[in-house]
C-alpha positions in Angstrom: -58.6 -19.7 -9.2 -58.4 -19.3 -13.3 -58.5 -15.6 -12.4 -56.0 -16.1 -10.0 -53.2 -18.0 -11.9 -54.1 -15.3 -14.8 -53.4 -12.1 -12.6 -50.2 -13.8 -10.9 -49.3 -15.0 -14.8 -49.9 -11.1 -15.3 -48.0 -9.9 -12.5 -44.9 -12.2 -13.1 -44.7 -11.0 -16.7 -44.6 -7.2 -16.3 -41.8 -8.2 -13.4 -40.3 -10.1 -15.9 -40.6 -7.1 -18.5 -39.7 -4.8 -16.0 -36.3 -5.8 -14.3 -35.2 -6.6 -18.3 -34.1 -3.1 -19.7 -35.7 -2.1 -22.9 -34.0 -1.1 -25.6 -35.2 2.8 -25.3 -33.4 2.5 -21.9 -30.0 1.5 -23.3 -27.2 3.7 -24.7 -27.3 3.4 -28.9 -25.0 1.6 -30.6 -23.0 3.7 -33.1 -21.8 2.0 -36.0 -18.2 2.8 -35.3 -18.1 1.3 -31.9 -14.1 0.3 -31.5 -13.0 2.3 -34.4 -12.8 5.1 -32.6 -8.6 5.0 -31.9 -6.7 2.8 -29.7 -8.7 0.9 -26.6 -6.9 3.2 -23.4 -5.7 1.6 -20.7 -5.7 3.3 -16.9 -2.6 5.7 -17.9 -5.2 7.0 -20.4 -8.1 8.2 -17.5 -8.0 12.0 -17.0 -7.4 13.2 -13.7 -6.3 16.5 -13.4 -7.4 16.7 -9.6 -6.0 13.7 -7.1 -2.9 13.2 -6.6 -0.5 11.7 -9.6 0.8 8.5 -9.6 3.7 7.0 -9.6 3.7 7.1 -14.0 2.0 10.3 -13.9 5.1 11.7 -11.4 7.7 9.8 -13.2 6.4 11.6 -16.7 6.6 15.2 -14.9 10.5 14.9 -14.0 12.9 16.0 -16.3 15.3 14.0 -14.1 13.9 10.7 -15.2 12.9 11.1 -18.9 15.3 7.4 -20.2 13.1 6.0 -17.9 9.3 7.1 -18.7 11.1 6.1 -22.2 11.7 2.5 -20.6 9.2 2.6 -19.3 6.9 3.4 -22.5 9.2 0.3 -24.6 8.6 -1.9 -22.7 4.1 -1.4 -22.2 4.8 -1.1 -18.4 2.8 2.3 -18.3 -0.5 0.9 -17.7 0.8 -1.8 -15.7 2.2 1.2 -13.1 -0.6 3.6 -13.4 -2.8 1.1 -11.8 -4.2 1.0 -8.5 -1.1 -0.4 -6.7 0.3 -0.2 -4.3 3.6 0.1 -5.8 7.7 1.0 -4.5 9.1 2.2 -7.4 13.4 2.1 -7.1 13.6 5.0 -10.2 17.0 5.8 -11.6 17.8 9.2 -12.5 18.6 9.9 -16.8 22.4 10.1 -14.5 22.4 6.4 -13.0 21.3 5.1 -16.7 24.3 7.7 -17.9 26.8 5.0 -16.0 26.0 2.0 -17.7 28.2 0.7 -20.1 28.1 3.0 -23.9 24.9 1.1 -25.9 23.2 -0.5 -23.4 20.1 1.8 -23.1 19.9 1.7 -26.7 20.3 -1.6 -27.0 17.7 -2.2 -24.5 14.8 0.1 -26.2 14.8 -2.0 -29.2 11.5 -4.3 -30.0 13.7 -8.1 -29.7 14.7 -7.0 -25.9 11.7 -6.3 -24.7 11.8 -9.3 -22.2 15.0 -8.0 -20.8 13.8 -4.4 -20.6 10.9 -5.5 -18.7 12.9 -7.8 -16.3 15.4 -5.1 -15.4 12.0 -2.6 -14.8 10.1 -4.9 -12.8 13.6 -5.5 -10.6 12.8 -1.7 -9.7 9.5 -2.2 -8.4 8.5 -3.8 -5.1 4.6 -4.5 -4.9 3.4 -2.3 -1.2 5.0 0.8 -0.4 7.6 0.5 1.8 8.9 4.2 3.0 12.4 4.9 4.2 11.1 5.0 8.0 10.2 2.0 8.1 13.1 0.7 5.8 15.8 -2.1 8.2 19.1 -2.9 7.7 19.1 -6.1 5.9 15.9 -5.9 4.9 15.3 -7.9 2.1 12.2 -7.3 -1.0 11.2 -9.4 -3.1 10.3 -7.6 -6.8 7.7 -7.8 -9.1 10.5 -9.6 -11.5 11.1 -12.6 -9.0 14.3 -11.3 -7.5 15.3 -10.1 -4.2 17.3 -6.7 -3.7 18.9 -5.9 -0.3 17.9 -2.6 1.6 21.1 -1.0 3.6 20.7 1.4 6.4 23.7 3.0 8.3 24.1 6.5 9.4 20.8 7.7 7.9 21.8 6.4 4.2 19.5 4.2 2.1 21.0 1.6 0.3 19.9 -0.7 -2.3 22.4 -3.9 -3.2 25.1 -2.1 -1.0 25.2 0.2 -4.8 22.2 2.6 -5.4 21.5 5.7 -2.8 17.9 6.8 -2.1 18.4 10.4 -3.0 14.8 11.3 -2.7 11.4 9.9 -1.9 7.9 11.4 -3.6 4.9 10.1 -2.6 2.2 9.1 -5.4 -1.2 8.2 -5.2 -0.9 4.3 -5.7 2.9 4.1 -4.0 6.2 5.9 -3.7 8.9 7.1 -6.0 12.4 6.7 -4.5 14.6 8.4 -6.7 18.0 6.3 -6.9 21.3 7.1 -8.1 22.1 3.8 -9.7 20.1 1.2 -12.2 19.5 -2.3 -10.3 20.2 -5.1 -12.5 19.2 -8.3 -11.5 21.2 -10.9 -10.9 21.9 -13.9 -13.8 
């Protein structure tokens, strides 16, 4: 009986040791771990094969440089680079130019980050809404907690009876609807 207990004990010891990764099987720790540069989030993932996400599409668009600058200033790049799915109503540079002089510059200041985030989040819906599924009078709850209303009349798609969808671009994590006005959330 003692031999059986002894062998059973040795067996358990070997089993536990086999399940516990040894130091030789682990990646070596480096002295500069964590000091090689800033932490990179989802936006830092390099992938030249897959369909671009909503941020990558915006970055590649000459008509959305103001939007990209604003998304960066609001620290929303990593959020919008995640899996989503997102529907982004993306104002063009010309749409931002319609705002009163100095508005964009003021919102890009660090002390206005919350106001800028609120406006940008008003342009994002969690889920994918394609134009063919939009209904006149449809209400969408945006990321900032406020609602937008869609209008569909004579093949024209509008948001809040103001912004018109001029193009739609599918992305790996949702869809972008290019719009000709900046959506301002209700107070």
